[in-house]
C-alpha positions in Angstrom: -15.6 -4.1 27.7 -12.0 -4.0 26.8 -9.8 -1.2 27.8 -8.4 -0.8 24.4 -11.7 0.5 23.0 -12.6 2.9 25.9 -11.7 6.3 26.6 -12.6 8.7 29.3 -12.1 8.8 33.3 -11.9 5.6 35.2 -15.4 4.4 35.9 -17.1 6.4 33.0 -16.5 4.2 29.9 -16.8 6.0 26.6 -16.4 3.9 23.5 -14.1 5.6 21.0 -15.6 6.9 17.8 -12.9 5.4 15.6 -14.0 2.1 16.7 -14.3 -0.2 13.5 -17.2 -2.5 12.7 -15.2 -5.8 13.7 -14.0 -4.2 16.9 -17.7 -3.5 18.1 -18.3 -7.0 19.2 -15.1 -6.9 21.5 -16.3 -3.6 22.9 -19.9 -4.5 23.7 -19.9 -8.3 24.5 -23.7 -9.0 24.2 -25.3 -11.2 27.3 -28.7 -11.9 25.9 -30.6 -12.1 22.5 -31.7 -8.6 22.7 -28.3 -7.2 22.9 -27.1 -9.7 20.3 -29.7 -8.4 17.8 -28.8 -4.8 18.7 -25.2 -5.4 18.1 -25.8 -7.2 14.8 -27.9 -4.1 13.7 -25.0 -1.8 14.9 -22.4 -4.0 13.0 -24.5 -3.7 9.7 -24.9 -0.1 10.0 -21.3 0.3 10.8 -20.5 -1.7 7.7 -22.6 0.4 5.8 -21.0 3.7 7.0 -17.7 2.2 6.5 -18.5 1.4 2.9 -19.9 4.9 2.3 -16.7 6.5 3.5 -14.7 4.2 1.0 -17.0 5.3 -1.9 -16.6 9.0 -1.2 -18.3 11.0 -3.8 -19.7 8.0 -5.7 -22.0 6.9 -2.7 -25.8 7.7 -3.1 -28.3 7.4 -0.2 -30.6 5.6 -2.7 -28.1 2.9 -3.6 -29.2 -0.6 -2.7 -26.7 -3.1 -1.3 -26.0 -4.7 -4.9 -25.0 -1.2 -6.1 -22.9 -0.7 -3.1 -21.0 -3.9 -3.6 -20.6 -3.2 -7.4 -19.2 0.2 -6.6 -16.7 -1.2 -4.0 -15.8 -3.9 -6.6 -15.2 -1.4 -9.2 -13.0 0.9 -7.0 -11.1 -2.3 -6.1 -10.5 -3.0 -9.7 -9.4 0.4 -10.5 -6.8 0.4 -7.5 -5.5 -2.9 -8.7 -5.2 -1.7 -12.5 -3.3 1.4 -11.1 -0.8 -1.0 -9.2 -0.4 -3.0 -12.4 0.3 0.1 -14.5 2.9 1.4 -12.0 4.6 -2.2 -11.8 4.6 -2.2 -15.7 6.1 1.0 -15.9 8.6 0.2 -13.4 9.6 -2.9 -15.7 9.7 -0.7 -18.8 12.2 1.7 -17.1 14.4 -1.2 -16.0 14.2 -2.6 -19.8 14.9 0.8 -21.2 18.1 1.3 -19.0 19.2 -2.0 -19.8 18.7 -1.3 -23.7 20.7 2.0 -23.1 23.6 0.2 -21.6 23.6 -2.1 -24.7 23.7 0.9 -27.2 26.4 2.6 -25.0 28.4 -0.7 -25.3 28.0 -0.9 -29.1 28.9 2.8 -29.7 32.0 2.2 -27.5 32.9 -0.8 -29.3 32.6 1.0 -32.7 34.7 3.9 -31.4 37.4 1.4 -30.0 37.5 -0.4 -33.4 38.0 2.8 -35.3 41.1 3.8 -33.1 42.9 0.6 -33.5 45.4 0.7 -36.5 45.9 -2.9 -37.5 43.1 -5.3 -39.0 44.1 -8.0 -36.5 43.7 -5.8 -33.5 40.4 -4.4 -35.1 39.1 -8.0 -35.3 40.2 -8.8 -31.7 38.5 -5.6 -30.1 35.2 -6.4 -32.2 35.1 -10.0 -30.9 35.7 -8.7 -27.4 32.9 -6.2 -27.7 30.7 -8.7 -29.3 31.0 -11.0 -26.4 30.2 -8.2 -23.9 27.1 -7.2 -25.9 26.1 -11.1 -25.8 26.6 -11.3 -22.2 24.5 -8.0 -21.6 21.7 -9.2 -24.1 21.6 -12.6 -22.4 20.6 -11.1 -19.0 16.9 -11.8 -18.2 14.6 -9.1 -19.3 11.4 -8.2 -17.4 8.2 -9.4 -18.9 5.9 -6.6 -19.6 2.7 -8.5 -19.3 0.6 -7.7 -16.4 
């Protein structure tokens, strides 16, 4: 047995309780067919226990393997959908801040134009402001599709 999966005093090996299903083979290392069979049985039971802990409240002792797989698949789909929603919300916030920056720039341009006395200077500030708005609008926007 590997020392990474053992606890206890030297010469008295005890397998850790937190040993995962995939680490069992490393810990036990079967020598004959009977040990191999028992190890496969232990691995299968450990995988079921692992699946049951992932399911939490949805786990039912009467569920067969297909129902367990379906519930795990649904739990995975729910977590994936949650990640997509949070990603979409981040992109929406980024787009909203970019839109607010454009609105601030337009308000500033209108105020600057109102403060200028001559018609020629007004046209110059308007053209300069339009160029700034065009540059800001031309920046890439995040696509909100998942």
